N, C-alpha and C positions, 0 to 999 in steps of 0.2 A: 881718795879722791878728796879734795877742799871745794865747800862748795862756794859758790858765787852768791851776796847778799845781794848786791849792789845788779842783779838781773829779775827785776821784774815783769811780772805775766799781770795782764787782767785778768781776771778769772772771767769763765765765761758763762752768762747769765740765759738757762735756756725758756723763754718766754712761750713758745709754744706747748709744751705737756701740760705749763701752769692755767692756760688757755682754757686746755681740754679737759681739763682738771675740775675749774670753775662752772663749766658751761653744763659737766655732766650733773653738780651741784645743784644750779637752778633748774635742773630739768628733774630732778630727783624732788626736789620742794613741791615746785611748782605741781606734778603729780601726787603729790603725797599730800599735798593740804585739798585736793579735788576729794582725793577717797576720805579724809576724814571728815570732811563737810557733811557727804551723806549720808555716812556711818553713824551720824550722832542724831539721825530722825528717827522718830515712830515712824511704825510700821501703821498707814493710813488708808485705805483703799478709796480711791481718787474718784469725784466721778469724771467722765469722758467729756471732752466736746469737741470740737472740731476747729476752732479759732484758736486754741491752748496756743501761747506762745512764751517761751522763755526769758525770765526778767534776769541781767545781769548789771543792776546797781550797786552799788560796793554794799551799804546800811543793808542790809534785809532780818527781820526779826521774823523767826515761823513761828506762827501761835499754830500749834495742831486742836484739833474737837477729836476724839473717839470718842469709835460707838455706842458706847457707854456713858459717854457727854462731859467726861474727864476732859481737862483743859492743859495743856502741855505749853507751857509758855520758855521758849527754848531750853530745851528735852529739858525744862523743871514743872514739874506734876503741881500747878497751882487753881486754887478756887476761883469763883466767880469775881468773890466779892477782895481778892490778893491780886486782881487782875491789872486795877486799874492804877495803882500804886506803879506797879511794874511796867508799864505804859509809859508814865511819864515820867518815868526813869531814864527808861532811853530816850525819850523822845526831851531830855533836858542836853544830852548827850551828843542827843544832833536833830532839828529840828525837822529832815527831808527824811527820815529815816521810811523807810516800806516795810510794811506788816503785811505779813502773806499767810493768808488763812485756810488751812485746812481743815476741811472736813471729810472725816470716813461719809464713802455716800449712804450706811445704813446710821450714822446718827439723824435726828430729831432735826425739822426744822429751825423748831425752836431753841436749840443749842447753838445751831451757828448766829442764830440772831440776836438771842442775846450775848455774842460775844463780841458781834461785829458793833453791835449799840453802846457797849463797854469802848472797844477802840474807839469810835467814834466820839462817844463824848468827855473819852480821856483828851481828845486834842490831836489828833491824827490826821495829816492830809493825804496821806498814803495808805489804801488800801487795798492789799489783790487778793483774788480767790484762785488758787489752786485746783487745776485741774491737771487728769492724761490728756495728755494727744489722740484722738478716735481715730481706730483704726479701720479706713472702710477699705 
């Protein structure tokens, strides 16, 4: 048998399976990124509030105050003296950064106020206090 090289066929590109694979990858990365954000936070027993709602702004910086008064800034333990510089660096990147203050319910009021005072003195415009939804 002799092969005819003058006869050319266009290769068939199957686009539907490629779309399925891309959709699967998109969903996979969306779901995995949600779990990565939540697993990198420290465990804090938040106080409950009935008017609590979830904030979904793009640039949110978590600041946590543990029961013993230690401060976690973006999952990094910092002292109260180091906190203003870290806040200023975040504000230089984005002036509309939202700082979410997560205070353990057993921490002293003084610890929470001192961190809140540092945030305000550093020039933040958006500070939220994290709470849990109260179950009624």
